[in-house]
C-alpha positions, -999 to 999 in steps of 0.1 A, spaced: -13 -357 326 -48 -352 341 -79 -361 322 -90 -324 319 -57 -313 303 -57 -343 280 -92 -335 268 -83 -299 262 -54 -309 239 -77 -330 218 -101 -301 211 -100 -281 179 -92 -244 179 -129 -235 172 -140 -256 202 -115 -237 224 -128 -204 211 -163 -214 220 -152 -224 255 -133 -192 261 -151 -163 243 -129 -137 260 -99 -150 240 -114 -136 207 -96 -106 193 -114 -73 195 -110 -44 171 -85 -29 195 -64 -60 194 -61 -63 157 -32 -50 136 -38 -13 128 -39 -13 90 -40 25 89 -7 27 109 10 1 87 0 21 56 12 53 71 45 37 80 49 25 45 41 59 30 66 75 53 92 49 44 87 56 7 88 94 12 121 90 32 136 69 4 126 94 -22 138 124 -3 173 110 4 200 121 -20 215 86 -22 183 67 -29 182 35 -49 156 29 -75 153 -7 -62 144 6 -28 116 28 -42 104 -1 -63 103 -26 -34 86 -1 -11 59 7 -36 53 -30 -43 51 -36 -6 25 -8 -3 4 -23 -31 7 -58 -15 -5 -44 18 -39 -33 3 -65 -58 15 -87 -75 -11 -118 -59 5 -105 -24 -3 -95 -31 -39 -121 -20 -64 -122 -23 -102 -109 12 -107 -78 4 -86 -71 -27 -107 -76 -7 -138 -51 20 -126 -26 -8 -117 -28 -23 -152 -25 12 -168 8 15 -149 23 -12 -171 37 0 -203 50 -19 -234 82 -5 -249 97 -17 -282 135 -17 -280 156 -16 -311 180 -45 -310 192 -46 -346 229 -53 -349 252 -24 -357 279 -23 -384 302 7 -382 278 24 -359 249 20 -384 219 -1 -376 211 -30 -399 180 -27 -420 148 -45 -413 151 -65 -445 186 -77 -434 172 -88 -400 143 -106 -416 166 -124 -441 190 -135 -413 162 -143 -388 174 -118 -363 148 -100 -342 148 -63 -350 127 -51 -320 122 -66 -285 91 -60 -265 98 -49 -229 72 -45 -203 79 -16 -179 60 -7 -148 57 30 -138 60 26 -100 49 62 -94 16 55 -112 12 25 -89 18 48 -59 -7 73 -73 -33 45 -77 -29 36 -40 -35 73 -31 -66 74 -54 -80 42 -38 -75 55 -2 -91 88 -12 -121 70 -27 -124 49 5 -122 81 26 -92 68 45 -69 98 40 -91 128 46 -110 117 76 -120 138 106 -101 124 136 -115 133 171 -89 149 193 -90 157 230 -75 190 240 -67 199 276 -75 236 281 -77 237 318 -112 252 316 -140 235 334 -164 216 312 -197 234 317 -217 222 287 -220 257 273 -194 276 254 -170 295 276 -166 330 262 -141 353 279 -155 384 263 -189 379 280 -174 377 315 -153 409 310 -184 430 301 
């Protein structure tokens, strides 16, 4: 191996980036976050609209969408809406005798828990929190420039057909 190649292998990544500035990624080369979010939204909508959807598929898709939100975009209101999506439910787990629930006194005497606290997450509230965040950050309703080919020459002034006819 030549001395030049050997010295290049000993360099750190930051040294190589300084030597070759054209190797730095530009905005155009980065992963398009908007397109990833759009793909995930479409995937969730497709899952919801199918007749044979699975609740696990919806749950996993929404969790993936929330996980895709970068830390720079997250604000305190988003975190607050995510925590509000969690609900505590008390489930009655008292034993039944002849289809009649045991009394609370019986459960306390026997040391049997009468109620069990279960934390549930409302995934559609999480989905709504993501929409609210993207609306606050002006990522959903944003004017997108669009080029339209009309076949008319670009003159710099408005082309009005009615003026030419008169």
